[in-house]
N, C-alpha and C positions, 0 to 999 in steps of 0.2 A: 571517658567514655561517652558518646553520643546518647541521644534520647532512643533512636532505633536500635542501637547495639544492646542497650540496657532491657529492651524489651524483647531481643532475641535471646538473652542469656540463658534460659532455661531449657533451650532446645539448640544452641549454638552448635553442640558437636553433631546432632543428628543434620543440621545445617549443612555443615562442612560435609558429612558424608553423601548430602543430597545432590551436591553440586554436580560431582563426574557423573553420576547416576543420570541427572536431569538432560547433562549434554550429551550424554551416549543416545537419549530417546531422539535427539535430533538428527544422528547420523545419517549421510547417504552415500552413495557410490557416486552420484553424480558432482561433478566437479563445480558446477556453477551453485548447486544447494548448499554443497559444503563450504564455499567460501561466504554465500547469504546467511546462513544459521551460524556461523563463526562470528560474523558482524553483530547479528542479534544478540548472541550470548555475552558479547563484550559490552553492550550497551543496554544490556538489560536493568531493571529498574530495582524497585525496594523490593520486588517480590512479596509483595504483602499478603497475597493470597496463599501462597504456599506455606508462608510463616503461619497464618491462619490454621491451616490443616494440621501443621504439626503442633500448636498450641493446643488445639481442641482434643487432639488426640492424647496429648500430655494430661489435660483435665482428668482423663480415664487411666492414665499411668500405664498406656501399652502402645509406645510407637513402635511400629513393626513395618516388615514389607509393604503390607497394603496402604499404609500411611504415606510410604514413598511413592508408591502408585498413583494413590490419589492425588500427591503434590504436583507430579510431574504432569498428570492429566489436566490439571488447572491451569498450570504455567503453559503447556502447549496450547490449550484451547483459547486462554486470555490473548496469548502472543498472535495466534492467528487472527482472532477479533479485531486486535489493535493494528495488524497491517490491513485488513480489509477495511475498517473505519478510515484509515488514511487516504486508500482509494476513495472510497464513496466521499469523504469531505474533500479530495484533492489536497491534502496535506502535505507538506515538503520538508517537515520537521517533526521529530519526536524525541521529547527528552533531550532538546537541546542538539540534537545529531541530526543528519540527514534521515528522511523515513526510506523505506524500501522502495517505494514507488519513485521517489526523488531521484534515486541512483539507479534502478534496474529497470523502470516504468511500469505503469499500471500492469499489463498483462502477467510479467513475471511475480509482481508482488501478490496478486491474486493466486496465482499458481502456489506460490511459497505458503501463503495462507491456507490454501487447501491441503497441501502436503501435511503441514503441522498438526492439522484438525485430524489430518485421517491417521497420523503417527500418535495422537492420542487415543483415538477409538481403538486402534489395534493393539496399543498398550494394555489395554482393558481387556481384551477378549485373549490375549496371550498369557494373561495372568489369572484369567478366569474372574475378574472384578466386574461381575455384572451389575450387582447392585450400584456401583461406583458410576458405571456407564449409564445406566437409567438416569441417576442424578444429574449427570454432565448433559446428556441428550436432551432432557426438559430443560437445561440451563440455554443450551444453543436455541432450541424452540423460542423460548420466550426472549433472548435477548435480539433474534432475528425479528421476532415479533413487534417488539419495542422498538427497534430502529426504524422499522417501516410505517409504524403508526406515527413517529415522530416527523418522519419524511412528508407521508400524507398531509398531517396536520399543519404541518411548519407551511406547505405550499398555500394552503387555504388560509393562512393566518389564523388559525381556530384551535387556538389549546387553551382550557382554563385550566384551573386548579387540580380539579379530578383528572382530567387527562394526562396532565404533566405527573402527577402520581403515579398514572396507570404506567407511563413511559419508563420511568426511571425504577420503576418496580421490576418492571420485565428487563431492560437493557443494564442494569448495574446490580440492583438489589439481588437477583435472581443468580448471578454468579457467586455472589458473597455467601449467599445460603449455602449454595451446592458446596464451597469450599469448606463451611464450618460441619455441615451434617456429614460430609465423607470423610471428615476428619473425626469426628465422633464415631461413626460408623465403623471406619478402619480400626477401633480400638473396642468394638462390641459394646456399645452404649444400649441403654434400654430405650424405651418407646417416649419417656417423658424427657429424657436427656436430648434425644433426638428433635423433639419439638422446641424444647427452650434452645437448642444451638441453631434452630431454623429461625426461630424469632430474634434471636441475637444478629443473625446474617442479613435478614431481611433489614431491619433496623438501622445496623452498621452501614448498610450499601446506599439505603435512601441518605444517610446523613454523608457519607461519601460523595456521592453525586451532588447534593445540593451545595458541598464545598467547594467542588469542581465548577459549578456554575455562578458561583459568588466570585470565584477568580476572574470570569470575564469582565467584571464590572468594576476592577481595581484601578485605580490610577497608574499603576505599572504592571508590568505583565511579570508572570512566574514562570520559574523553569520550567521547559516542555509545554507551556500552553499561551500563546500570544494573546495579547489583552484584545477583546473585541473578536475573539474567532467565531462563538457563537452567533454574535450580533452579523458578523458577514455572511454567515450561513442561513440567516434568517430563522434561526430557532429561538422559539419562543420558550423561555426557562424560568423558574418560580419568581427571580427578582423583578424580571421585567413584568410578569404575569399579574404580579401582586401590586405594581406602580400603574399599570394600566385599569385596575380594578377602582381606582381611587380617584380616577378622574372622568370628565362627562366625553360624550361620545365624538364630539367634534376633535378634543385634543387625543382621544385615542385612534383616530383616522390619520391624524397628522403623524403621532408617533410610527404608526404602521406604515405610512409611506415612506418616512424617513429609514426605516428598517429595510425595506425593499430595495433603497437605495445606497444602503450601505457598503455592498461589496467592494464597490470604486469608489466610495467616499469617505474618505478618513473624518472629516467634519460629522458628518451624519452619524459615525460611529461614537463620536463624542459627544454629540448633542443627547444620545439615546443613554448613553452611560449617566450624563449629568441629571437627565429626566428620572433615571430609576433611582439615584442617590437621593433626589430632591424629593422623592415622593414615598420614601421609606421601605423601598424594594430590597435594600440590602440587610437592614437591619432586620426587617420581617423575616428575611430568609434565615439569617444567622438564628433568631428564636426557634423557628421550626427545625431546623437542623439541631440544635440543642435538645429539643424534644423526641426527637428521634435516639439521639445519643442516649438519653436519660433512659429510653426502653431497652436499648441495648444492653445497658447496665444493669437494670432489672432484671434481664433473662439471665444473666450470669449467677445470679442467687440461686439458682437450681443447683448449681456445683459447689462441690466442698471447697474451703479455702486453700490454695497451694500457690506455688510460685507461679504456675503457668496462668492459674485466674488473676493473680497480679498483674502479671504482662498482658494479659488481655483487658484489664482495667486501664493499663498505660497505653495500649494501642489504640482503645476507645477513645481517650483522650486525644493521642496523637493525631488521629484522623480529622478530627475537626479543629484541630489548632496548627495543624503543618501548614508551610508557606510556598509547597510545590506538589 
């Protein structure tokens, strides 16, 4: 049994029932949309976010229709944002396959993303899940603000650690928090449990994004994310931000100049990766990531011991130790 299969074990039946339900939420009478959504479904990833929804509902012992609605909304929203991100980043690969904009061009990709987002919103309205809708809408707002803040500051090469954490809290952690809050809310959690779930989601999301940013500086690329991708997009992430803080102003300017040249200069990418490793950026980022992981673990103490809680502990470790 794989590590992820072990994590899914307590909710494997619910996840099996969820698959046709989720696929049905993407249906359309437009032939092109049907072709594209089928392509998306067949290349779906680990679905960690819907797994979080089910495990947190399981903590309360009440996985129900609302839980399925919450999970479907999360998957629709997350898929829409990935499609839009690929357009913004001009990325032509996603999880080892061609992205939607690579196959059908950016205009179609944007419209498909809009379609999936609207399906998620309509799903909440049609089922009367207005609290779930409010949480999801706040997550969409935060994610948009986070992406725009990153774009604005990256252009100016002006991102310090505080700004970096503001960005990843909004663009990544907010969605993780919405997953777990909607999960426990679907099972009628009390205020203390909702607060604990939120803390878990925020800290797990921060750890998740730092892990993703570390991947960019590895000597070998990982599945779904080519090495140096963030560097080529001039994104200042934690490994490089910390490394820049350890050197003098002259060296900082030299490194930032290489960063600006990196999109068309593989040598510049390699030099930035080497600089980051030499100045402790990777190890520092790993240490910070593990602190957030520990905070997520601590938030779980609010809930009684169960197979769902054990799976969440395994999942938390899986997030920071994953290879892709």
